[in-house]
C-alpha positions in Angstrom: -141.0 72.5 103.0 -144.7 72.3 103.8 -144.3 71.2 107.3 -147.2 72.3 109.6 -144.7 73.3 112.3 -142.7 75.5 109.9 -142.8 79.1 111.1 -142.3 81.8 108.4 -142.1 85.6 108.5 -145.7 85.7 107.4 -146.7 83.9 110.6 -145.4 86.6 112.9 -147.8 88.8 115.0 -147.2 92.5 115.5 -144.2 93.0 117.8 -143.1 89.3 117.6 -139.7 88.5 116.4 -137.9 85.6 114.7 -134.5 84.7 113.4 -134.0 83.8 109.8 -133.0 80.2 109.2 -133.4 79.9 105.4 -135.0 81.3 102.4 -137.0 79.1 100.0 -137.5 80.3 96.4 -135.6 81.1 93.2 -132.0 82.1 93.1 -133.1 85.7 92.1 -135.3 86.0 95.2 -132.7 84.7 97.5 -130.1 87.0 96.1 -132.5 90.1 96.4 -133.5 89.3 100.0 -129.9 88.6 100.9 -128.9 92.0 99.5 -131.6 93.5 101.7 -130.0 91.9 104.8 -132.3 88.9 105.2 -129.6 86.2 105.8 -129.3 83.3 108.2 -129.1 84.4 111.8 -130.6 87.9 111.4 -133.3 88.9 113.8 -136.5 90.3 112.2 -139.4 91.9 114.1 -142.9 92.5 112.6 -143.8 96.2 112.8 -146.9 97.2 111.0 -149.4 95.5 108.7 -151.3 97.2 106.0 -155.1 97.5 106.6 -155.9 94.6 104.3 -153.0 92.5 105.7 -150.6 92.8 102.8 -147.8 94.1 102.7 -146.3 94.1 106.1 -143.4 96.1 107.5 -140.5 94.3 109.3 -137.6 95.7 111.3 -134.4 94.2 110.0 -131.0 95.4 111.2 -131.5 99.2 111.5 -134.2 99.7 108.9 -137.8 98.9 107.9 -138.4 96.4 105.1 -141.8 96.0 103.5 -142.6 92.6 102.1 -145.7 91.0 100.5 -147.0 87.9 102.4 -146.1 85.8 99.3 -142.5 86.6 99.8 -142.6 86.5 103.6 -143.9 82.9 103.5 -140.6 81.9 101.8 -138.5 83.0 104.7 -138.3 80.2 107.3 -137.5 81.2 110.9 -135.5 79.2 113.5 -137.2 77.3 116.2 -140.1 76.3 114.0 
């Protein structure tokens, strides 16, 4: 899914939010991210970014989740 119009978690700006549409990647990655609450329909907001831009902290449900940009690029958001 390399469409130029595809918006992923890694594309969010600080304070911007998106809704998870799907996760691309291995079954292990999908299972791990699902266990962390990243499932279809969940709202995610970008909180903080590390000084060098990686990792980034996202607000998911009632907690903060830190993800590397490599993983965040695999999470496709709705409305892309």
